[in-house]
N, C-alpha and C positions, 0 to 999 in steps of 0.2 A: 596571767594566771598560771600558764604552763611553767614560766620561770620560777614562780613562787613555789609550785608543787615540786619541781626538781630540786630547789634549794632545801625544801623541807625533807625530801626523801634522802638527801645526802648530808643532812645537818648532824646526825649522830656519828661522832668519831670516837666515842669511848663508852664503855659500859660500866655499870656498878655491880660488883659481885657481893651479894649479901652474905656469903660464907655460911657458917654453921648456925648463925643466929645473932640477934642483937643483944648480947649479954656482955656489957663492958667489964663486969667484975671477973669474967672468965677469960678475957682476951690474953692476959699475961700467962695464965696457967696453960691455955691451949697452945700459946707460942712455944713455951719450953717443952711441953709434951710432944708436939709435932717436930720440934727441932731435934730432940733426943731420938725420936723414931727415924728421922731423916739421916742423922749421922750414923746410927746403927745400920740402917739400910745400905748406905754408901760403903761403909767399912766392911760389912759382911759380904756384899756382892763383889766388891773389888778384890777382897782377899781370895774368894773362890776363883775369880777370873785370873788373878796372878798365879795362883797355885796350878791351875790347869795349863797356863802358858809355860810356866817355868819348870814344872816337874815332868820328866819324861815318862814316869809311871802312869800319868794321867792322860797320856796322848792316845786315848781310845775314843770311839764314837760316842759312848755314853757321856764322858766328861767333856768332849767337844761341844755337845749340845748343852750340857750344864754350864759351861763357860759362856756360851752365847746367851743363855737364859739370864745369867748373872749380869752380863753387860747390858742386856735389854732392860732388866729390872732397874739398873742404875739410871738409865735414861728415862724409864717410865716414871719413877718417883721424882726425877728432877724436872719434869715438865710442869707439874701442878704445885708441888710442895714449896719451892722457893717463893713463888708469887703469893701463896697462901700465908707463908711465914711473914713476908713483908707486909701484907695487909693486916695481919694480927698485931705486928709490932708498931706500925705507924698509924693504924686506924684508917688509912687511905685505901679505899676498896675499889678504886677505878682501874680499868684496864683498857688500853686503846683498841680500836677495831682491828687493826692489823695484828696487834699482839694476841687478841682473842682468837682470830682466825689461825694464826701460827700455832697457838697452844693446842687448839683442837686438831690441827693437821698432824702434829707430831704425836699427840696422844692417840689418835686413830691409827697412825702408822705403826706405832709400837704395839698397840693392841692387835692389829691385823697380823703382824709377824709372830706375836706370842701364841696365838691360837694354833698356827701351823707348826710352830716350834714344839709346843706341847704334844701335838699329834705325831711329830717326828720322833720325839722321845718315847712315846708309847709304842710306836712301830719298832723302834730299836729294842725295847724290852720284849716285844712280841717275838722278834727274830731270835733274840738271845735265849729265850725260854722255850718257845714252841718249835723253832727251826734252827737249832744250834749248829747243824752241819752246813747250813747255807749262810750263816751269819757273816763269816769272814769274807765270802765272795760278794755278798750284797752290800754290807755296811763297810765299804772301804773308804779311804780318805777322799777319793775323787767324788764318790757319790754323796758323801756328807757335805762337801763344799758346794757341789752343784745344788743340793737340796736347799741349803741356806741361802745361796745366791739367788736361786729362782724365787724363793719365798720373799726375800727382800725386794727384788726388782718388781715382782708382780704387785706387792703391797704398795710400793712407792708409786707405780703408775696409776693404780686405782685411786690412791689418796691424793695425788696431784690433780687428777680430774675432778675429784670430789671437792678439793679446795678451790679449784677454778670456778666450779659452779657456785660454791658458797660465797666466793668473792663478788659474784654478780648480783647477789641479793642486796636490796636496799633496806635500810633501817631508819624509820622515821618516828620512832617512839612507841612505847616507853623504852628505856635503856637499862632496866633493872633485871639482872639475872639471879634468880633464886637458887644459887649454887655456889660452890667454892672454886669452880673452874669452868671454862667454857666448853660445855658439852653440846652435842648436836641439837637435841630436842629443845632446850631453852633458847638456843640461838634462832632456830626456825620459827619459834613462837613470836619472836620480836620482829620478824621480817614483815614488811608491808607490801611485798610483791608476790606475784604468783609463784609458788614453789612446788607445784604438783609434779613437774618433771624431775626436779631435784629430789623430792621425796621418793619417787620411784627408783631413781638411780642409787640413792642412799640405802634403800631397802634391799635392792639387788646386791649391792656391795656387802651389806651386813650378812645376807644369806650366804654369799660366796665364802666369806671369811669366818663364819661360825658353824654352819651346818656340816659341810664336808669334814673339817678337822674334828668336830665333836663326834660325828658318826665313826670316823676312823679310830678315834681314841676309845670309844665305847666298844667297838668290835674287837679292837686289840686286847682290851682288858677282859672281855668275855672269854676270848680264846686263851688268854694267860691264866685266868682263874680255873677254866676247865682243865688245862694242862697240869696245873699245880695239884688239883684234886686227884688226878689220875696217878700222880707220882707215888711210888711205893716207899721211898725213903723219907723218913720224917725230917732228917737233916737237909735233904734236897728240897723238901717243901718249904722249910723255914728259910733257907738261903734264897730260893726263888722269890718267896714273898717279900723278904727284906729288901731285895734289889728293886722291886717295883712299888712297894707300899708308900714310899716317900713321894714318888711322882704321882701316884694315884691321889694322895692327900692334897697335893698342889693343884691338880686338875679339878678336884671336887670344890676346893676353896675358890678357885678362879671362876669356873663356869657357874657354880652355884650362886655366887653373889652377882655375877653378870646377868644371869637369867632373871633373878629377882628384881634387879634394878630396871631392866628394860622390858620385863613382862608385866610388872605391876601397873595398874591403870593410873593415869595422871589425875589424882584427886588431891585436894588440899590436905586431907588427913594423912595421906601416904607420902606427901612430898618430903617431909623431914625424914621418914623412914628410908626413902630412896637415897637421900644424901648420906645417911649413916651407912647403908650398904655400899654406896659408892666409895666410901673411905676404905672398906674392906678390900676391894679389888684394885684401887689406885694407890693406897698407902700401906695397908697391912700385908697384902700378898707379896710385894717386893721385899718386905722385911722378914716375913715368915719363910720364904723360899730358902735362903741360905741356912736358916736355923734347922729346917726340916731335913735338908740334904746333908748337913754336917753332924747332927746329933747322933745318928746311927750309922754313919758311913765310915767304915774302918780305913778305907783308902785315903779319904780326906784327912783323917786323924794322922795317918802315917806321913802324908805329904806335909802337914803342918809341922810335925816333929822334924822331918828332914830339913824343912826351911829354917826352923829355929836352930838346928845344929849348924847349918851353913852360916847363919847370921852370927852365932856365937864364935865359930871358928874364924870367920872374917874379922870379927871384933878383936879377938885375941891376937891374930896376926898383925892387925893394924896397931894394936897396943905395943907389941914387941918391937915393931919397926920404929915407932915413935920413941920408945925407951932407948933403943940402940943408937938413935941419932941424938 
């Protein structure tokens, strides 16, 4: 009997992702829709990352963090969207147990880093607007690199431990995940072993990687808004607001949808609503980030023009050389 129970507990080696619903007539439309979004996301974020790396004028703390955010959003969207696109195209909705655990691990890792990265960006804007005399001495290159390295290492350690605990869970049926990617709560529901300790650790990890960065972001922007209101110059207020409004919009979009998804109760009527809001922070936020930061950012516009000029000059030189030969 013990052998039969052990075989039953380890019999599930793959899960079925239900995706956004069982609507065969919409599968092809959804495939092209999300494919366009994915290509736009990758193109926009990689363009910002390359501009920040290649253009000397953008080698400042603000654009250093922006480049890291673009790189992170590229990875973030690449974790769930390719598998979702493959499922929509082929109709095959299965994912292996190891693939599901890996998908959640990298998703959680990117999410953990992004919360502290957004907090670092808000702190950068706080120093630039509220403490301009201290900005250069605090926000130097060494501090920025240490901040990103510390965030990445701490997130990696916590998520490796979380993934190790998750790998110890047994899944003995059912194997249907009512989502389009492997999220933590649907996975824990399918486990047939005691997960109380794992839930406590996951809850503590969620607190560590959401509450402190969220509070730091809120406090930074309260100070920024108070400083902007006190400014005498209208031009100064407009310039200060324009430098932080884009980031504030990104923060509201990211945390707003995140809180809605994980704060709403798990009921059948709200399950589809949770999936829709999950699309906002897993799919739409990485797409919107480069649009928000580039539409009103004059430095990015100048960097794009400089890059285009270099490309045109390089092309003309190459054409002249080919003609001369």
